[in-house]
N, C-alpha and C positions, 0 to 999 in steps of 0.2 A: 319469556317475560321476566323471570327472576334475574337473569344476567343483564338485561336492559335496565332494570331498577338499580342493580349494584353499580353499573357503569355510570348512571346518572348521579347516584349518591357520591361516588368518588370525585366526579367532576364538580359537584356542588361543594364538597368540602374544600377542594383546592380553590374554588372561587371565594369561599368565605375567608380562607387564609389570605388570599390577595387583598381582602378588605380589612385585614387586621384581626380577624376572629380565629385565632389559633385554637381556642377551646372547642371549636367544631371538630377538630381532629382529636384532641384529648378526650372529649366526651364520647367518642366512638370507640375508645379502647375498652377491652374487657377488664374485669376486676384483676385478673392475672394475664399479663402480657409481657412480651420482650420486644424492645425497639432497638435495633442496631443500625447505626450510621457508621459505615466502614471507614477506617482511617484513624490515625493518631493525631488529632488536631482538635481545635477548640469546639468544633461541631460533631466530632466523632463520638464514639463510646457506645455503651450498652445501658439501656434504662428499663427499669421494670416497675417504677412507681409513678403515679400521677404527679406527685410533687416534683420529681426529677424531670418529667416531661415538660411541666410548666416552666421550670428554671431553664431548660434547654430552649424552649420557644422564646422566652424572654431574652436570652443571650442571642439567639439567632436574629431577633428583630432589632436588637441593639447593634449587632455587627453588620447586618444587611438590611437596614431600614428601607422600606419601599421595594423590597425584592418581590418579584412577580413570577408566578408559575403559569406557563401555557401548556396545558395538557395536550399531548399529541395522540397518545394511544392508551386505551384501557382494555386489557384482555381479562376475561373472566371465565373460569372453569369451575365445575363442581356445583353442589347444591348447598342449601342453607346450613347443613350440618358441618360442611367443610368447604369453604369457598376460597379459591386461590385467585388473586388479582395481581396482574403485572401492569405497571404504568410507566410511561415514558413522557417526561415533561421537559420543557425548557425553562430554566430559571435565569432571571436577569435582574440587574439593579445597577445603580450608579455607586461607585466607590468614592471615598473621600477625596481622591486626587482628580476626580472627574471622569476617570476611565469607566468603561462598562464591564461589569461582571456578567458573563454568559456561560452557562454550563448545561449539560444534559443530565437529568436526574432519572435514575431507574429505581423504582420502588416495587418490592415484592411483599405482598400482604397475605396473611391467612385470616379468615373470618370464620367464626362459629356462631350461628344463629344471630347474624347481624352485628356482632361485636368483633373488633380486631384483636387477635391474640398474638400476632407476630408481624413485625415489619422489619425489612432489610432495605436500607437506602444506600445507593452507590452513585457517586459522581466521579468525574474525572478529577482525581485528587491533586494532580499537579496544577490544574486550573484553579481549584479551590485554595490550595496552599498559597499560590501567588496572590490571590485576592486577600487572604487573611494577612499575608505579609504586608500588603499595601495598606490595609486597615491599621495594622500595628505601627507602620511607619508614620501614619498620620497622628499617632499619639494614643491610640486605643489598645492598651496592653492586653486587654481581655482577648483579643484576637489570637494570642499565642498561649492562652491558658490551656491547662489540661482539660480532657473531655469531662462533661458532666455525666456521672454515673450514679447508679442507684435505683 
């Protein structure tokens, strides 16, 4: 039963993100957390504060407005004292030049008593970098900015 609830909650958070409510994810973070998006690019980096996460989401939505996540798998192991979650989702959106950004996102989370303490996000970095380059070529210099850390 617990694993079913966690799977449902993960899917619900992605759905809320799809509707522009990224705070649904931020509000699920523990007081002390680590969020790592692998790669040295505008969406990469390591964040450990709510403020940095909000700035990261704001940047993400500026660079990829209308991006949508379609969750394919949510795997859950462990109990409420230490829950491990693995997700696989497809992310897609339209780039400024009219082409479509499509990538697979893998996310690995650790929860303690319902709050997220650790997140690792991995995408195909070549696909992501090509999208960021296309966004920058359209005049959005932020697409080539260093990662938001903190």
